[in-house]
N, C-alpha and C positions, 0 to 999 in steps of 0.2 A: 695655818695659812699654807696654801699649796702654790706650786709654780704658776698656775693659771688663775690665781685669785685676782679679783678686780674690785675697784671702788665704783659705785654708781652715783651719778648726780641725780638727785631727786628721791623723795620718799613719800610722795603723795600717791594718788590712785595709779597713775601711769608707772611710777617707780616701783610700786608694789607688784605690778604685773611683770615688770622686768626682773624683779627678785625671783618670782616664780619661774619665769622663763629660764633664768640661770640655773635654778634648782633642777629643772627638767633636762637641761643641756649639760649638767655636770660641771658647771662653773661656780666656784665659790665666791660669794660676795663678802669681802672682808670688812666692808663698811659702806655707809651712805654719806654723801656730801649734800649739804643744804645751807644756803646763805642765811636762812632765817635763824637768828640767834637763839630763839626759844626752842628750836628743834635739837640743838647740840646736846648730846647725852641721852636723848630719847632712844627707845628701841622700837622699831617698826617691823612687824612680821619677823622678829628674830634678828634683825639687822640693826646694829648700833649706828646712830647718826653721829659722825665725827665732827661735823660743823662745816666750815668753809674749807676751801682747798689749802689754805695756809695751816689749818688745824691738822691736816693729814700729811704734813711734811715727812714724818717718819716712814711713810709708805712709799715715798719717791724712790724709784729704782726697784722696788719690791712688788708693786702692784701697778697695773695699767688702769686707766679710767674710762668708763663708759658714760658718755654724756646724754644718752638717749633715754634716761629715766624721767625726763621732763617732756611734756607734750608740746609746749610752745616752741615753734621752730626758731624764733628770734632769740629766745632765752637759751635754747640749746646751742645756738651758734656762739653766743656770748660766753657761755660756760666752756665750750670747746676752746675758744681763744684763751680764756683765763687758765684753763688746764695746761695748755701748751706753754704759755708764758711762765707758769709755775714750774716747768721742767718735767712734767709728767708725760708719759706716752699714752696715746689713745689706744684703748683696748681693741682687740680683734672683734669681729662681728659675732653675735650670739644668735644661733639659729635653732629653733625647736627641732628635736630629733625626728618628729613625725612629718616634717615639711619635705616635700619633694620639689627640687629645683631643677630647671632645665640645665643641661650641660653647657648651654650658651649663656647662662646667667652669671654675671660678674657682680660680686658684692664687695663694696669697699670696707675699710676699717670702721668700727664703731656702729654698725647697723644692728638692729634687732629685727628678727623675723619670727613672729609668734604663730 
């Protein structure tokens, strides 16, 4: 695990795209979070699914959490709130290295730009 390792909520199609984005951007994904009990312990695209946020308590203070591995905005918001209430920090944004952004563009924490 590196200093910029993160946990990613979601391991479905959108989450897998975020895993790839992190690989391209040089961000290590230390694990995935998923509320579905049957996903705990599975390995998706080389990333271990830790389970729900409570199952990842050992990572608190060592990894920040990216909530944008799920596509549904309402679910993403709920997971963000759950993450903050559990005492985790939200990860910085992850931007693909080939993206050109205007100098006037401001990106908040936790965004992904592919």
